[in-house]
C-alpha positions as CSV (number, residue, x, y, z in Angstrom):
1,M,0.0,0.1,-0.1
2,K,1.4,3.5,-0.8
3,T,0.5,6.3,1.5
4,A,0.8,10.1,1.3
5,Y,0.6,12.2,4.8
6,L,-0.5,15.7,3.2
7,R,0.6,18.3,6.4
8,P,-0.7,21.5,6.2
9,E,3.4,23.0,7.6
10,E,4.6,21.0,3.9
11,V,1.5,21.7,1.7
12,R,1.0,25.4,1.8
13,D,-0.3,25.6,-2.0
14,R,-0.8,24.0,-5.3
15,A,2.7,23.5,-5.9
16,S,3.7,22.1,-2.7
17,L,0.7,19.9,-3.0
18,H,1.6,18.0,-5.9
19,A,5.2,17.5,-5.0
20,A,4.2,16.2,-1.7
21,L,1.9,13.8,-3.5
22,A,4.9,13.2,-6.4
23,R,7.2,12.5,-3.8
24,Q,5.4,10.6,-1.4
25,L,3.8,8.4,-4.1
26,G,6.7,7.7,-6.0
27,F,5.1,9.1,-9.1
28,P,7.3,9.5,-12.2
29,D,9.5,12.2,-13.3
30,W,7.0,13.4,-16.3
31,Y,4.0,13.8,-13.6
32,G,2.3,16.8,-14.6
33,A,1.7,18.5,-11.6
34,N,-1.8,19.4,-12.1
35,L,-5.1,17.7,-11.4
36,D,-6.1,16.2,-14.7
37,A,-2.4,14.4,-14.5
38,L,-3.2,13.4,-10.6
39,Y,-6.5,11.9,-12.0
40,D,-4.5,10.0,-14.4
41,L,-1.8,8.6,-12.3
42,L,-4.2,7.9,-9.4
43,S,-6.8,5.9,-11.8
44,A,-3.7,3.5,-13.2
45,E,-2.1,3.0,-9.9
46,R,-2.5,-1.0,-8.9
47,G,-2.8,-1.5,-5.5
48,M,-4.1,0.2,-2.6
49,V,-3.5,4.3,-2.2
50,Q,-4.1,5.8,0.7
51,I,-3.7,9.9,1.1
52,V,-4.0,11.2,5.1
53,L,-5.2,15.2,5.1
54,I,-3.6,16.2,8.5
55,E,-5.6,19.3,10.0
56,P,-7.9,19.4,7.0
57,D,-8.8,22.7,8.2
58,A,-5.3,23.9,8.0
59,L,-4.5,22.3,4.6
60,R,-7.9,24.3,3.7
61,S,-6.8,27.4,4.3
62,A,-3.5,26.7,2.8
63,L,-5.0,25.7,-0.3
64,G,-7.8,27.9,-0.8
65,D,-9.6,27.5,-4.0
66,D,-7.6,24.2,-4.9
67,Y,-8.9,22.3,-2.2
68,D,-12.1,21.8,-3.1
69,P,-11.2,20.7,-6.7
70,F,-8.7,18.6,-5.2
71,L,-11.3,16.7,-3.3
72,A,-13.3,16.5,-5.7
73,V,-10.8,14.8,-7.8
74,L,-10.2,12.1,-5.0
75,R,-13.9,11.5,-4.7
76,E,-13.8,10.7,-8.8
77,V,-11.3,8.4,-8.6
78,H,-12.7,6.9,-5.4
79,S,-15.9,6.1,-7.4
80,E,-14.0,4.0,-9.8
81,R,-11.7,2.2,-7.6
82,P,-12.6,1.8,-4.0
83,D,-9.1,1.1,-2.8
84,L,-8.3,4.7,-2.7
85,R,-8.6,5.7,0.6
86,V,-8.8,9.0,2.0
87,L,-8.7,9.6,5.7
88,T,-8.2,12.7,7.9
89,W,-6.4,13.1,10.9
90,V,-6.8,15.6,13.2
91,C,-4.5,16.5,16.3
């Protein structure tokens, strides 16, 4: 199982969100760092993938208008492959 932990101290904007996902999930160098590319890679991934949103309210504040479209992509991928898990962790 691959897991990405998205922490508000690390994810401060769209670029850092995609960088954290790419690094933690082992995306290829050619990853486009946008929501379409994220959808494509998550949809094609084999095996369980888990994304943990640590302090989701702080992540929402950091990502601003990019937060809801990011979650929409995760929901869409999950509807196609239920082995994608999105968890929240509030400390």
